[in-house]
N, C-alpha and C positions, 0 to 999 in steps of 0.2 A: 482538418488534417493536423492542425497545430496541437489539438488536444491528444492526438494519438502518436505525437512525435516520440515520445519515450518508448512506446511499444515498438515502433518502427525501428529506432536505434538498436533496441535489444536484440530484434531479429536480425539486423545487419551484423551485429556482433556475433551472434550464433552461426550466421552463414559464413563469415569470415573464419570462424573457428574450425568448420568442417575441413577444409583443405589442409590446414595445420595439423588437425589430429590425424587425418588419413595419411599424411606424410610420414608419421612415426608409428603408424599401425600396420602390422603385417597381416595381410589377407590371404588365407590359404584356401585350398579347393580339395584337399585329400578326402575323398568320400569314406575312407576307412575309419575316420573319426565317429561315423555313424553306424558301423558295423558292430555287432555283439562280440564279446569275448567267446572264443570257441572252446568247447568242452570235450571234443572228440578229435582223434587224429585226422579223420577225414575233413572235418570242418577247419581244423588248423591249417591243413595243406591247402585247402580251397581259398581261405583267406590270404595265405602267402602268395598264392598264384594270382589272385585278384590285385595284390599290391605290386607283384614283381614279375608275374609270368609273361612267357613270350606271346600268348594269344593276346594280351591286352596291350602290347607293343607293336602289333602288326598293322601295316597299312597296305591295302591293295589298290592299284591303279589300273585303269584301262583308258586306252586312247583310241577313239574311233572317228569316223567321218571323213576318211581319206583313203586313196589306195595303200595297198600294203607296203610298198617300198617307202612311201612317205611316212607312214605310221612307224615303220622300223628306224627311220632317221630320227623322228621325233623321240622315240623310246630311248635310243642311244644318247641323244642330246640331254634328255630329262635325267637319265641315270648318271651321266658324267657330271652334270651340274649338282645333283644331290650328293654324290660321292665327295665333293669337295666341301660340303657343309659339315657342321659339327652335330647335326641333329640325329643322324642315322649310324647304326652300327653295322648295317648290312643293306646293300642295294642288289637286287637280282632282276635281270630281265632276259636271261638266256645267254648273254654274253659274259664269258669268264672274266672276272675282275679280280685281278691279284697282282701285286707288285713283284718285282724281280727277285728280291730276298726271299719272300715268302714262297714263290714258286720254285726257287732252287730247292728250299728245304723240303717242301711237300714232294717235289720230283724225286729226291733222293730217297724218300720214305714211301714212295707210292706202292710198292710191292706189300709192305707190312700193312698199309691203310686199306687196300683194296681187297673185297671179298673174291674178286676174279683171279687172285693169285692162287691157282691150283695146279697141280702136275700136269692136268690136261691142257692148260693153256700154253704149255711150252713144249709140246710135241711137235714133230716135224710137220705133221698135216696142219695143226693149228698155226704154226708160224707161216707155212706156205700161204694160207688164206690171208693172214695179217699182211704179208709182203705184197700179195696181189691187190688187196685193198688200198695199200700205201701207194702202189704204182698208179692206180686209178685216181686217187686223191690229188696226186701231184699234177695230174693233167686237168684239174678242176680249179674253181676259184678259191679252194681251201689251200692251195699250193704254199703261200707264205707260212701258215701255221704248221703245216705238216713238215716244211723244211726245218723249222725250228724244233720241232719235238719228234717228228716221225721216225728218224733214223736211231735216236736213242731209246725211243719207246714205240717200237713198231706194233706191239700189242695194244696200243691205245689206252693202256692202264690210266695214265695221269689225266688225260683229257676226259675219260669216262668218269673218273673219280670227281673232277670238278662239277661235271654235269650232274652227277648224282646228288652233289652237295647242293646245288643250285636250287632245285626243287624236285617234285615228283616227276618221273620220267614220262608221265601221261601228257604233259604240256607239249604241244606241237611247236616246232620252230620254223619260222619262215623268214627269209632275209636276215638270218643271223640272230633274231630275237624270239621271244615267245609270242605266238600269234593264235588268237581264238578265232573261231568262225565269225564272220561279220563284214570284214575283217576287224579284229580288235587287238591291239598290242597290249601285253600285260606286263606289269612290273610289281614286284614285291619288295616291301621296305620294312625294316625292323628299327624302331627308334631306340635311342640310348635311354631316354627318359621312361620313367615307370608309366604304365598305361593309365593309371589313375591321376597322374599330373596333368590335369586338363589344360593348363596354359601351355605346357610343353608340347602336349599332343596337338594343340591347335597350331602352334608354330610350325610343327612338322607338316601338318597338312597345308599351311600356307606356303611353306618351302616348296612343295610339289607344284602348286599353282603358279608360283613365280618362276620355277625352272620351266614349266610348260609355255608360259607366255614368252620367256627369253628364247625359246626354241624357234620362235616365228612360225606357229602353226598356220597352215592355209585356211581360207574361209571354210566353215563347215566342220572343222576338226575340233574335237571337244574331249576334255579330260574327265573321266569318271573316277571317283576317289571313295574309297570305304575304309572303315576301321575305327577304332576307339577315338581318335582324334577328330575324325569326320563326324562321328556321333556326338561327340562333345559340342562341335561347332553348330550342328544342326539343331541340337537341343537347345543350345544357347539362342540361336536365331528364332526358333519357335517360340521360346518363352519371351524373348525380347520384343517380338512382334505382337504377341498377345498383350504383354504388359504395356507396351506404348499405346495401343488402341485402347484398351480398357481404362488405363490411367487417364488418358485424355478425356474420354467420355465421363468417367466418374468425377473428375475434377470439375468438368463444366456442369454436371448435374448437382454435385454437392455445392458448388459455388452459387448456382442459381437458387438452390433451396435455402442456403444460408442468407442470401441477400433478400429473399422474399420473407423469411421468418424473422430477420433481425434488422432489416431495412438499412444495412450498412455493409459495404464491401470489406470494412475493417474486421469483421467476424472471421474471415478467413486468416488474417494475421493473428487473431486471438487463439484459434484452434492451433495454428503452426507453431506457436511459441512453445507450449508444453511438450509437443512431439518432437521438435528439434532439441530441446533441453534432454528429453529422456533418451533420444538416440545418441547424442554425444556422450551422455553418462554411460550408457551401455557399452559403447565403443571403448571407451577409456578403461573402465573396470575389467572388462573381459580381457583386454590386452594385457593389463597389469597382472591378472591372475594366471593366464595361460601362456602369455608371451606371444600370442597371435589371435586373430578372429577368423573363424571359419566362414567363408562365404554364405554357406547355408544357414548357418547360425545368425548371421547379419539379416539375411533375407526374411527367414521365418520370424526372427526376433522383431523386426519392424512391422511384419504383419500382425503379431501379437499386440504390438504398440498400438494398433488400431483402437484398442480399448481406451487408451488415454485421451483420444479425441472427445470421449464423453465428459472428461473432467472440466474443460472450460465451458462447454455447453450447459452442464449442470449449474456452473457458477453464474453465468450470465442470466439463464433462463429462470432460475429459482429465486432471483432477487425480488423482494417484496416491494411494492410501490413506496418510494421515499427511502428505503434502506440503502445506506452506503455500501458499495461493493465490498469493503473490508469487513463490514459486519456480517454480510452474506457468507463471506469466506470463513469467518469463525463460526457462524451457524451451522454450516453444511459439513465443516472439517471432521467431526466425529464420525459421521456417516461415511464420508469420502475415505477417511482414514481406515475405517474398518473394511470398506470394499477393497482398498489397495492391499491391506494386510492379508485379507483372505485370498486375493488373487496371487499374492507373492507366496503364500503357504502353499498354493497348488503347484507352484514352480519348483519348490524346494526339493522335493523328491527327485527331480530330474538331476540335480547336482550330485545325488548319490547313487545314480542309476548305473554308473560304470561305463557309459557311453560318453566319451570326450565331447562329442558334437552336441548330444542332448544337454550335457553339463553347460556348455557354452550357451546354447539357446536359453535354457532356464536363467542362468546369471544374466544374460543380456536382457531378457525380458523383465526380470524381477528389478533389476537396477533401473531400466527405462521406466517402468511404471512408477517406481518411487521418485524418480527424478521429475517425471511429468506431474505427479501429485504435488510435489513440493512447489514446482513452478506455478501450478494452479493456485496453491494456497498462499504463497508469499510474493511471487513476482507479478502475477496478473493485477491483483488489487492495487499495486503500487505503481503499475505503468498505465493503468486505465483511468478514465475519469470516474469519479465517485458514483455518477448514476449509471455506469455500465453502458449498455447499448440498448435501444429499444427492442421490445419483443412483440410480435404479432401474436394476439391471443388465440387459443384453439377455437375452431368452430364450435359453437354452443352445442349443437345437436350431438357432434362427435364426443365432446366432453361429458355430456349427459350419459351417453350410452356407455362409455368407457367406466365412468364412475359407478355405474349400476352393475357391473359384471360381477362383483363379489356375490350378488343375490343369486348367481348361477353356479356357485361354487360346487355344490353336491353333484350335479350331472357331470361337471368337468372332471371331478375326481374320479367318479365312477367310469368315466371314458378313459382316464389314465390307467385305471386298473385293468380295464378290458384290453388296452393296447399292450400293456405289459405281459398279460396272460397270453395273448395272441403271439407276441414275439417269442415268448418262452416256448410255447407249443411248436412253432415253426423252426425252432432251433436257433433263433437269433440271426442277426445279419451274417452274410457270407463274407468271409475274410479272404482276400486274394492271396494265392500262394505262387502266383507266377510273377517273376520279376520283370517280364516284359510289360505287364500292366503299369508299371511304375515309370516306363520309359517315355520321355517326351519325343522321341525320334519318330518322324514320320513313317508311315508303313512303306512308302516308296523307297526310302533310303534303305530300310531293312531288307527290302526285296532285292535291291541292287547289290547289297552286300553278299546276300546268299548266291546270287548269280556269279559274281566275280569269284568268291571262294570256290565254287564248283568248277569254274573255268580254269583256275590257276592251280587247283589240287590242294588248296590249303586245308588243313584238317578241321573237321567240324568236331571241336573238342566237347563231347558230351561225357566221356569217361576218361579218367586220368589214372595211370597206374604209377606206383611210387615205390622205391626201394632205397634203404639207407645202409651205409657201410662205414667203417671206421676210417677208410683211405679211398682216395679217388680211384685207384686201379681196382680195389675190391668192389666198389660200385659198378665200374664198368664191367667186371667179370659177372656180377650178379645180374646186370642188364642183359648181357649176352645169354646167360643160362635161361632167364625168365622168358626172353624173346623166343629162344628155341623151343621151350616147352609150350608156350601159348600157341604159336604157329602150329606145332605138331597136333595140338588138342583140336584145332579147327574152330575155336571160339573166336578168333579174330583172323582177318584176311591179310593184314599188314600191321607193322609197328614202326613208329618213329622213336628211336631210342638213341641214347648218346653213343653207344658203341657202333653205331652205323657210321659216325663220323671219326671217332677215335676208338679203335679197338683196344682192348686190354692188352697189357704187355705180352701175356702169354699167348693170346691170339696173333699178335704181330709176329712173335717168335715162330710159332707154328707155320705161319705163312712163308716166312723167309726160309724155314727149313724145307719147304716144298720146292724151292728153287733147284734146278739142276746144277751140277757142279760145271766148272769152266770147261772142261774138255767135252763133256757131253753136250752142252748147249752150243759150243763152237761147231760141233759136228752137225747138230740139227740145223743150225742156221745155214751152214754151207749147203747141206742137202736141199733145204727149203729154197735157197736162192738160185738153185740150178735153173738155167734157161731163162732167167729173168734179167733184165738189163741193168743190174746193180753191180757197182764195183765190189771187189773182193773185200775191200775195207770199209764198205758202206756202213756196216752194222757193228763196227768196232766199238762205237759209243753205247750201243745196247749191251754188248757183252761186258764192257767196263762197268756199266751201271749195275748190272746184276751182281756182279763180283763185289762191287762196293757195298751193295744194299745188304749182302749176307753178313757183313761185319758191323752194321750200324746198330747202336742200342735203340730200342723201341721208342717212339715219340710218346710223350706223357703229357698230362695236363699242365705240369711246370713249364713246358715249352710254348705254352699258348700265347705268351707275350710276344713271340716271334712269329705267330700265325694268326693275324687278325681275322681272316676269313674263316678259318676253322674255328677260332674262338667264338665268333658271332654265331655260328651254327651250333656249337656245343654248349655255350653258356646257358641258355634256356633249359637244357635237358640234364645238366650236370653242374652242381654247385656245392660250395662248401658252406656248412652251417656250423652252429655253435658246438654241436656234438658229434660231428662227422661229415659225410657227404651224402648228397641225395641224387638219385638217378630218377628222371621221370620218363615215362613212356606213354606215347599217344596211340591207342589202338584205332584201327580202322575195321570197318565191316562187322561191328559187334551186333549180332541180331538177338542173342539170349544172354542178357546180363547175368541171370541166375547161373547159367552154365559157365560163363567167364569167372564169376565169383567161386564157383566150385573148382575150376581149374587153378585159379590164383591161390586157393587155400592150400594146394599141394606144394607151393613154392614158398619157402620160408621167408618171412618179412614183407611180402608183396601185399601192398595196400591198394584197394580198388575204391576209387572215389566217383560216384555218381553225381555228376555236376548238378543236374537238375534237382535231384532228391536233397542233396545238401544244401543247395540255395534255398529250397523250400523250408528246410529245417532251420536254416539261419533266420529267414523272414518269420517263422513262427516263433522263434526264440526272441527275436527282437520285438515282435507285437505283444508277446507274453509278457515280456519285462516291463514294456511301456504300460500295458494294463495294470500289472501289479503296483508299479510305482504310482500310476494314476489313481489307484484305490487308496494308497497310502496318503496322497495329496488330498483326496477327498475327505479322508477322516481328519487330516489336519485342518482343513477349511472348516468342517462342522464343529470341531472343538473350539475353533477361534470364533465362529459366529455364536456358539452357545455361550462363550465367556463374554462376548460383547453384547448380546441381545437377550441372554437368558435361554432356557431350554425352548420354550414355546416360540419365542421370537426367532431364534436361531433356526428352528425347524421351518418357521413360515417363510424364511428367506431362502433356506436350502431347497425347499420343494420345488419352487419354479425352475431352479437349476437342474435338479434331478428330472422333473417332467420335460424340461427342454431337451435334455439329452435323449431321454426315452423317445419322445416324438420324433426327434431328428433321425435317429437311427432306424426307427420303424419306417419313417417316410423314404429313406435311402434304400432300405430293404425293398419296400414296395416299388421303387423306381428301378430296381434291378441292379443298383450300384454294389460293386464288390468293395468292401471296406479296405482301405489301404492305410499306411502310416500317415498319409496326408490328411485323410478324414480325422484320425485320432489327434493329429496336431492341431487341426482347425478346432476340434472339440475344446482344446484348452482355451483357445480364444473365445469360444462360445460360453465356456464356464465362467470367464471374467465378465463378459457382458451381462450375463444372466444375473450375476451378484450385484452388479451396479443397478440393474433395473429393479430387482426385488427389494434392495435396500432403500432405493429412493422412493419407490411407489409406496412402500409399507413404512416409511420413516416414522410415521406417528399416526396412532389410531385416533387422536384427539383433534386433528386439523379440521378447520372448517373447509366448506366447499371451494372457496377461492384458493385457499392454500393448496388443497388437493389438486385442483385443476392446474395450478402452476407447477406442482411437482410432476404431475402427469405429462404436462407440455414439455417439460425439460427432458423426461425420458423418451417422449415421442420423436423429439428432435435428435436425441442420440440414436434412436432406432433408424430413422430415416437416413441419417448420414452413414450409418453402417451399412444398411441395405444398399444405398447408392455406391458405396466404396467397394464392397465384397459381393453384392448380389450379381454384378455383371461378370465377375469371374466365373460364375457357374456356365456361361455360355462358351467358355474357352475350350479348346480341344486338347490343350497341355494338361496332363493328368494332375499335377500338383495344383494349378490354378483352378481347374474345374472342380476338384475335390473340395478345395478350400472354400470356393465361393458358394458351391451348393450347400455344404454343411452349415456354413455361417447364415446363409440367407434363410434356409429353413429354421435353424436354431434360434436366430434372432427374433423372428416372428412369433415363434412358440414361446419364447422366454418373456417377450413383452406381454402377450395375451394372458399367460399364466400368472405373471407378476400382478397384472390388474385383477384377475379372478381371485387371487389368493390374498390380496391386500385387506387390511382391516375394513370391516364394513363401515360405511359412511354415506351420508345422504349427498346427492348432487344438488348444485344450486338450480 
């Protein structure tokens, strides 16, 4: 242990540096860093909605497992607790939630805001029915509410307006709250934070759970929760569980292998030092360049740094008998330096890809590989004893068989050609175009989301309509016109649009103009009241309210600061942008998208966005960009290998890389795997590993059998540790981990065997 004290102290210093660095590094989770730049109005709108849209900020909750009255109590308690937090802009459960100041303002403007304000609503017959309903209500449990609003608003315009804003009228109300069959109490919440702010969405979901626990639910009652925040939490939980299990198993297997191969537990520390140095270097450099580090770039970057585990293994294993470790480091440095430079060259195009997330990933991985290589070259020889660590030799029969693989080069090359032809004839691997294939969210969670959305009437946003105008009122007028035309065309059955909550000024004035004059209304009220037990002055507040409403200016978006409930409903559908205002409309009942597009074409400026089609186009664009820049990186690598090894030597090194990628994607295609961006990212790791194997196996065509076996043993150790680290990931159900593990597992085995087959011919001992 005393001989390894410098190594252990260096590791302790690096371990202590991690919390210090993380304290000053900002970790972000905005997934839009990995989204491509949009080139069409539809894609631009879709990306904006992904970042800021209402659908991504929606949380839906259900409470079940108790009698309906108890569920109603829990619903009210949870809604009240959430209303007091800063996480939500809107909480709705069927109970009108509005403060006195906002209620007074909206009550005064009720006739301009309500579509029920028509001449027919103020006839003598209609008023008679309203008065009779009011009388019946005053004898029911609704008496307190009706005494407050009923005599000033006997037509029920104000309460109907609030109920219409709360959600779709299809939701049944029981015990004063929304209730679905089961029974199941329903709540709808809209977070203030953007839907792609995973941390804020997770806090919002946790606020729901805390409020439910604080409401003292009876045994058996449970909270069901769905929405982006829940998806983020479930995805993190699924990934965390898989990573915890796999990392524990792989650590034990790698530790056992290294202990068997090198006869010392210190080999774990030897491998850990370059990895820690590379990770720290990547964190610091990315934060300095970008001002923050994306969590995905950190995670994928550390996965790519799995390549750097090879560096200390190559150093220790390739030491000749009696050779000081410092001399070994100098001897293998030209080859190691070329391998690192080629791997970094493959990452460079990512920096110019136009994707901030990919640029961070490439910079993190490139910096980390350079840092790990420098630590292997200069730190490890200085920290370890000159004799390094003992290495168990390869089994003689295995070494003999592997060293004779170059004799079988011709049939292997013919086999590669046959695989390439078969892959080309079949059309190549199938690329996924469904974003759901990338989701780590369990199927049960997605099924619950669909059920809750159906019960609460939340829109299934598959088609989005958009209009722009120079002013807010012009956008509202355009939304009204478009809504009327589309409903008349029959291409949609309903539309959620901003003028539903705040009509244009012209519409409000038209509704107010439909109100009867004072004398006519007073006469109708008196006639409708006849024979009913109301005092003669009972409806004086109603008459005064109508008279006052006629002289009010229309409510406008400028007044939204005084109406938070209305603002919460309106803001997702009407917003100011750099060049004007945008109104969004969410259609329902779209059965024929082509017919909707045809009807929309008759409405100037109306944009129709097919969410699924645009998402697929974005994925295609992202994958296409990644492939193009990957090809550029491949050319840079070939140029670098050619400069370092000459044309023939560079081709010999590049061929195992090309062959390994070919065999990997052919195997994935044969297994029925749909290729995702995760497979393509794993291919970058595979490319780096393949170059290491090819460079070190073919380092010299003049080595004797002992040197060749030693070099081969070093590469075998690298391969086994890589398989034990990443191979287990192939068993995971989480898409990103499964794709990475399966790709690397197939590719590493292919790269090693091809490197052996294509190595310079030499005789085995």
